[in-house]
N, C-alpha and C positions, 0 to 999 in steps of 0.2 A: 504495499499499502505503499502511495505519493506524497505529499506531504496534503496534492492537491485532493487527496479521495473525502470521500461524505457518503455519505446515508442518499441511499437513490430511492423512487419509486419503480421505478422499470430494471431492467435487467439490459437494455437495446444497446447496444456497442454506439460509442462516442467519436466523433474525430474533432479532434483541433490540426485548423488548417495555417499556415503561419507561410504569409508571401513576402517576400524577398526580392522585392522592386528588381529589376534589372540586372539580375546576376548572374554572368555566366558561368555555363556546371563548369568548363574547361579548367577557369581558373580554379574556381573553387579544389576540386579532381588535383591538378600540381600542386596545392600544398595542406592535404588532407596529414599531414606529418606536423603542421603547425594548427590547423582546425580539426583536434583532434575531435568533438564532437559529432562532429557535418558528417569525417569521418565513418566514426560508429554508427552512425541511422544509415548510412551507407552500405556496411559489412554486414548488418545486421539483418537490414531491413532491400531494400531495393531502391536503386540512383538510377540516374544518368541525363546524358544530354537530349532535352527537346526542342520543337519548332513551336516559336509564334504562332500568330496570326500574321495576312495583310487585313491592314498595313499595321507594324508591328512599331503602335504607339498606345501608351498608355489605355487613355480614356476610347481606346474600341478595344485593349484586350484585357480591360478588366469586368467591364460589362460581360461579354464573351468566356471568360473565362471561370465568373461567377453564374452562367446561363448554361452555360454547355451548348451554345450556338455562335450562328456566326451572325457578324453585320449588319446583314439582307438579315433576320431576323430580333437583333435587340436596337436597329438601328441608330446605332449608333458608328460611325465611320472613322474620330480624331478627335481630337481637339477644338477643334473651324467643323461645323455640317452646315451646309445649306439650306435653307430654308424652301418647302415643296415650291415649283412656282413663281422663284423670288429668288432675287441674286442676293438678299440679304443674309445674312450668315448668327449663328448664334455659339454658344461655347455649351456641350451637350452637360443635362447635368442630373439623379439619379431617374426625376421623373421621364426622364427620354430614354428609359432602358424601356425599352417593351418585352420583354423576356421575361422570364418566373425566375426569379432569382431565388439558390441553393434554400437562403432563409428562408424562402417564401415558402419554398415545399416542404420545410420543417415543420414551419410554424402548421400548416395544410392542415399536414400527419400529427398534433394535436405534442408536439413537441417544442422544446426550447432551445432560442440559437443567441447567442454574444457576438455583435458585427463590431469590429473596433478598426476604423481607417483603412478602410475600401477604396482608393479612388471611383471614382463616380458613383455618389452614394448621395448626395446633398440632394434635397432635404431627410433629417434620421425617419425610415421611419419607424413607424408606432406599431405595429405587429412582429414584434422581435421583444425577446425584453429587454433590451438594451443596443442601442449605439451610438457610434459617435463617426459622423459619419471622417471621409479620407480628402484630398485631393481634391483641392477647388474649391472647396469649405468655407463660407465669409471671415470664419472665425467660432472657438469653443461656443460659448455663450449662445449660438444658434446650432451648434454641429450637432450637441452631446442629448441624447434623451434616454432615460428620462431627468428632472433635474439633481436628484441625485448624481448622479454619471456627469454632470459638468461642473459638479460644488467637488467632489474629486479632484476630478483634473487638473479642473484651475488651480488645486491645493499642493500640488504635486506639480507643478507649474508645466505641464501638459502642455507639447504643441503638436498641432497638423501635420507640420512641413519644417521641413528647415527654413532657410532663410536663402534662397538659392544669390541673391543678390548678392550678398557676401562671400561667391565663388566669383565674383567677377573678379576682381580684388589679385595684382598678383602676389601679392601675402596671405598666402591662404590660411595664418593660422587662425581668425578671430571665423572662419569660413567652418573648420575642423572641430576647433572647440563648437559652435553651435550646433554642429551632425551630431556630438556626442554627449550633449546637453538633450538633442531632442531623440538620441535613442537609446538614452539610459531610461528616461520620463514612457518611451515606447511601452518599455520592460518594464518597467515599477505594474500599468497600469494593467500588461497583458495580465500578469501574474496575481497580481489582486484580484480581480473579474474570471483568474481561472480558480483561484481557490473560493472566490463567496459564490458564483452563479451555479447555479443547477440546470448546465448548459447539457444539451446531446450535441449540440456542432457552435464551438468557438471559432469564429474568423477574422483572425488577426491580419492586418499586412504593415509592414516595416518598407515604407516611402522612402528612408533616407539614403541606405545604397545606388537608388536609382543619384540618389543627389549629388553624392562624396563619387561615382562612377564618369559623371559630368563633366566632372572639375577636374578629378585625380586621376582621369585613368593612363591616361597616356605618361602619369608620372611612374605610375607602375611597369605596363608595357617600357619605355625605353629608359627605365632607370634614372630619372630624374627627380628633382629636390625633395617633391614629397611622398615618395616611393613605400617607404617604413613606414608615415602616417596612415598611410592607403591599408597596407597590411594589419598595423592596432587594428587602427577601427575594424575589420574583416576581425581577428582576432574577437574582438570583441562582441560582436554579433554570432560568430561561436560555439561562447562562452555564455552567450543568454539563452542561445537556443537551445543549449546540451542540457542548464540549466529546469529549464520546460521540459524537456523531455524527459527529465531525472526525477521530476517530480509529479509529474502525471500516470493517472492511477491505469490502472491493467487494464481496461476496459477502452481504452481511449487509443484511438492511432490517430498519430500526429502525423501530417503529411507538414513536407516544405518544398514553395515552387518561385520560381521569377516567374514573368508574363512574356520575359521576353531579352535575348542575352546584349552584348553589348563586348565594343569593339571601337579602339583609337581610332579621331577625329582629324582628318588632314584640311580637307576640307567642305566650308557651307557653299552650297547649290541653288543659285537662285532662280528657282525653273521661271516664273513668273516673267524674270525679264531673260531670263533665254529663251521662251515661248514669246517673249515682245523683238528680240533681235533677231531671230528669225521667221516672224511674219505672221505666227499662228495669235499674238494678241493687241493690240493699240490701246487706244485710253482716251476719252473725251473730250479731254485739254493735261495740261502740267500739271494741275493741282491732282492728284489722285490719290486714296487710302487705303480704298476699301474695295471688292469684287463689285458694287454697285458705279462703280468710273469705269468700267472699258465702255469701250465706242461698240457702233454694234454692228460691223466689220468684223470683230475680233474671232476666229476659232474657238480655239480651245483657252482655260483657263487652269489653273495648279493652286491645291489648296492642300497644307502641312496633311501628314509628310506624305512626298509624292503621287499625291494620289490630279491624274487633269481626268478634268470635263471641258467635255466636244459640246462645243457652243450650238445648242440644238433647235433650230426651229420645232417652235409646239413644245418642246419640256421648260426651255429656260425663258424668261421673259421677250428679251432681243435676242431673240436667237437666231444667228445666220446661217447655218448648214441648214442647207435640206435635207428628209428622213433617207432618200435615195442615194445622197452623200454622205452618210455616215458614215456606213461601214469602211467606204475608198480612206477618207479623213483619219479615220481611226490605226489603220493601218497604214497609214502615210507620218503619223506622229508616234506611231507604236517603233515605226521602222529607226522615226530618228531617235526617240532614245534607246531603243540599241544599239544606237551608232554611235552619240553621246559618250565621247575621250575626260578626262580629266585636265589639266595641264600639263602632265609630265605623265600623257600618253594610255594611262590606266582608264578600262570600261570605268563610268561612270554607276551602271547600271548591270546589278548581278541577271537579272530578268525581270522583267514587264509584263504585268498578269493582266487579262483582261476580267473584267466585271463578272461573265459571266461562270468563270474562274471559281470568282471565291464568293460573291455574295449568291444569293438564292432566299428570299422572305417571303413577306407579308412590308415592308418596307428597302424595296432595288430600288424604290424610287427617288429616292438618293444619292445611289448607290456612283461613286467615281465609273466612268467610262474603262478608264487605266489605270492599274499602281504600279510606281516600280521599285522594286525591292532596291536598295543601295548592297552595292560592291562595298563593301569594307574601307571606311576612311572617306565616307563621304556623306554628308547628314542634307536632305531634302529640304530644302526652303521655300517660302510659296509668298512671301510680301508683294503687297502691290506698289510698294515706295521701299523708296531709300536707299537702291540698290543699282549700283553703276554697271557695276560686272557680277558677270556670272558664277564665278567660281570666289571665293571670301574667308576671313577670316576670322570668328569672332570669340568671344570667353569660354566658351567651352572646350574640351579636347577630347572628350569622351562619345560614340554614336550608340542609340540602341541599332540592336541588330537583330533580322529574320531568325537564325538557328543561332543553339547554344543556350540554351534557355535550360534552367534547373529542376530539377523537379525527385523528390526524397519520399519514398513512402515507405514507413515505419513496419511493414510486411514485406516479408522474401520471397512468400507468392505475387507479388507484388509484379509483372509483365510490363518493362519499359524497352518497347523495340516502337522504332517509325510510329511518337508521338505526340501528340499536340496539344496546345492549351484546352481543344474542346475536350478531350480525354478526362481531364480531372471532373467535373463535376458529373458525369453518373459514377464515378470510381469513388468519391467522397458519397453518393449514395447507397451502392452498395457494401462500404464500409458501417455506413452505417445500417441494414440491413432495410430500407425504405423501398418498397414499391416505386417501380414509377416505368414509363413506355418508352423502351432505348429510338421507339423512332423519333421521339421527341427533342434527340439534341444529333449533336453534328457529328460527336464522339464516341466511342467505346469506352467501357470499367474495362480497369486493367489488372482486376482482380476478379 
């Protein structure tokens, strides 16, 4: 029996899931000697590298991971989405996720869930026993339910997110200290509610790993100034996960996963500027800052990360490409993207995915026509102002990757081979011995 064990009203198995946003499996595996707790989880259970989704962006990934379905069903394609029949864009929040979340299935089965810091869950739902929303939430006062949760989190200086602006400074010390403080409070809150709540599903996310990777990953890969601080941070992550695992009761299966991988960043690619230079996009005037400022003769535009839309007549308000020319234009754009090279002659795109390959469901109406998956080293941007060059540099030195996400399951019978994010939700339900229709998911159970 662990520290967190307690009397329960039933004997159904439980799951404790911990997200480590953006952590590549190969990095963890290369350091199993230092990360002894994750190494033990891999040795005694199952682990491996898995694929993310298209596109590999956290705002799209976490809705898909927590529902088991693709963005065509969740209705969330990225950090910024386009309104149907409009050039207006919005930042998707929890209420924009149209598919059934894992914790909703748990609630509907008469069981309890505690959900902490999952991205794209604001505002917090009130059909779970406790929730604090994660990434994109405005503040703890509005992101935590019930009030008791808010009061406790404020008492321990809990932070919904690390301050990423600190990572822009050349001196990273204040950013690193902020990241540690965020991680420490996150662990304390997880430990507290794992112990206090009579939960069937505990679902919590350490988002700080993604932030640290964005600003320090090249320091690690290229032996730069803050490599040791990067490793020290992950040794703490490993220790916290190990302490949680050591104290979970026997009826709980622990899972740890990331939503995408990570790699070093060499160049930002400003795709709307590339489209402008290549003659696909133009603006009404020189004072442009958003999608609504494109001109009537624009044939294509981009939204992050690497999503491309044909300006289609009848679908876009001022569409210039007739339906009869859609396939031809899309093929031309796809070929141009596939052939695009960076400053050193490296191909920018690993592959370019057509929407029919990646998306299906009731919310295909806002799906991008093409999604570019970058080769390592290129970060795909899409702003509508402020960039005169296609290739540039920003404050970040690490970027997301489609491949090399992480998955650990504290069950030696789990089969982690040819796995992606869609497989996690049905796996959790199977581990909890909950009934479900396999046809509702884009993935399959691993147990």
